[in-house]
C-alpha positions, 0 to 999 in steps of 0.5 A: 529436333535440331536442324543445323543449317548447312549449304546442302539439302537435308531431307529425312522424312518425318511421319505425322498423324493427327486425329479430327478434333486435335491440334498437333504441334511439331517443334524444330530448333535451327542453329546458324553455323555461318560466320556472319548474321543471316536472315532466314525465310521459313515456309511450308510447301505441299497440298495445304489448300487440299487439306484446308478443303478437308477442314485441316489447317497447316502452317509454320511460325515464324515465317522469317528469323534473323540469327547471329553466328551460332544463335538458335531459334525455335520453329513450330509447325501447327496442324489443326484438324477440326472435328469436321475434318475428313480422313486424309491419307499420307501426303508429303509436305516440305519445310524449307529454311533458307537464306542467301548462303544456306538452305535446309529442307525437311520432309513431313508426311502428314495424314488425318484420321478420325476416331469416330465418323460422327460429330456434333455439328451444331447445338441451337436453342429455340429461345436464349432467354425465358421467363418462369413457366416458359420452355426452350428447346435444345436441338443437336445436329449429328453429322456422319462424314463417312460414306457408310451408315453409322451404328447407334450413339448416345447423346446426353443433354446436360444443363448446369446452374452455377456448376450444379446439374439441374437437368439431364436427359439421354437419347440413343440415336437412330442409324445415320445414313452415309454423309448425312445428319440427324437432329435430336431435341430435348425441351427444358421447362422453367418451373415457377420458382426457377432460379434466375440467371445464366444456365450452361448447356452441355450436349455430349456425344458418346458411343454405346460403351460410354467413350467420349466422342464430342461435345458442344456448349451454349447458354441461355438465361432465365429472366428474374421476376419479382411477383408480389401481390398488390395487396395480399395473397390470402386474407382470412378472418375468423369471427367469434362473439367478442372478437375477430382475428385477421390473418394476412398472407403475402407470398413471393410468386417470383423466381428471385428475392424481393426487396423489402416491402410493406403490408398495409391495413386500413380500419375505421378510426373508431376501431383504433383502440380495439386492435391487438397486434399479434405481429407488431406493426412498424408504424401507425397513422391516421388518415381521414376517417381511417387508422392505417397500420403498416408492417415492414416485411424483409425480402422474401425468397422465391416461393417464401411467404409471410403472415401478419396477424391482428385481432379486433375486439368486438365487444367495444365495437358492438357497444359503439355500433349499438350507441350509433344505432340508437342515436340514429333510431332516436333522431329518425323517430324524432324526425317522423313523429308529431311535433308540438311547438309553443311560443309566447308573446307579450303585447300591450300588457296581454300575453298571447300563447301560440301552440303549433301541432304538426303531424310529421308521422306517416299515419293519421292522428285521430281523436286528438286532444290538446290539454294546456294547464293555465297558471293561476296568475293568468286570466283567460280572455279569448282563444286563438284559432280553434275554440277551446273548452275550459275545465277545472280539476281541484285548484287547477284550470285546463284548456282543452282543444279537440280535433277529429284527425290530423293527416300526415304533414298537416298542421294546426295553429291554436292558442289563447290570449290572457291578461296577468292578474299580478305583475309577472317578471318571468313567465314559465308555462307548463308543458302542453299535453297531446293525446291521440290514437294512431291508425291501429287504435293505440293511444299515444301521448306527446308532450 
């Protein structure tokens, strides 16, 4: 609309209706018809404060403008009715444009209506940040601004992640008393692998025909969780007679993609050559008495798992274990059986032979007989310790010592003195033979 500025009052009323939740603008163009430049003040008079109390804001822009002769400018009247606005009957406002020489007035009749008596006054969340397996409660408040009870309405709760709908629930409201409000709540539960990030909440109010009334948006966040086990999620070992097959499973129990990581297995060093890797390992190293195998695992998505498999050949292991066991048994038995030690000393041309017998076993040695073969080039002169009995068998001579019993850890020292019949350069005596009976009456022999 063009308003030509003349030094008179121009008042032709204009009727404007605005609805709650709307913003309406009315534009006017003014032209300076004077012969010189003029500065104009622009203002709006009327019940502006009353409308503001009803949640309706009215203003004009600009407030002042300077125009050259025949120059024009645009003036805009803004009417913003919030969705909380109450209905207001027609009221008269006056738009005034004036300078020192000119003045024009425009009458505006403004009213406010509501399409619906209700709106969503607020939407709140019990939590604005949650972890997987946690929930947040969405509470919407519906306000009735009329002095009468309302019918039923439909409230729709929607949640979106990256534009994709992940949650939707509807609720039919109860009747709402005059000038009162009700609250409606829905709960969103984040699943174990709920995608991390920002979720948009949209609460929409409709009538029972599906016509749009109002909506409110808000947001919440699902926190990122990377949850990998310290060692493994599951480990399975399948044994057969000759091998053992091992499966190691690791699962990302978080809700976001993990970083790359390693699975590590430690085995005794002697098994190093017995391992067959069905899943090729990334690296191998020896540390202490162990061989360490490491598999590099690429990032895992939420809920994704990986399995590595390898096999240990047991027949080599069985052989190694048997050899180790036999060695242990040998040294164990050797450490707990009778022991005989023989030593020779040469003194003043004489040869002294010492025989020491110790019972290292845990049982009594009975009827012990010690037999020593005498070399032909030696002449026996005397005994050392226990007396012996000398016997001949063919061309061989024997010295025999007899002991009734020898208790555990008990020992006896015996021997003989001899003189050489010929010059002896080196002397190697035959082994001493010991026979005895154990506590079970079994005959044993020791050499």
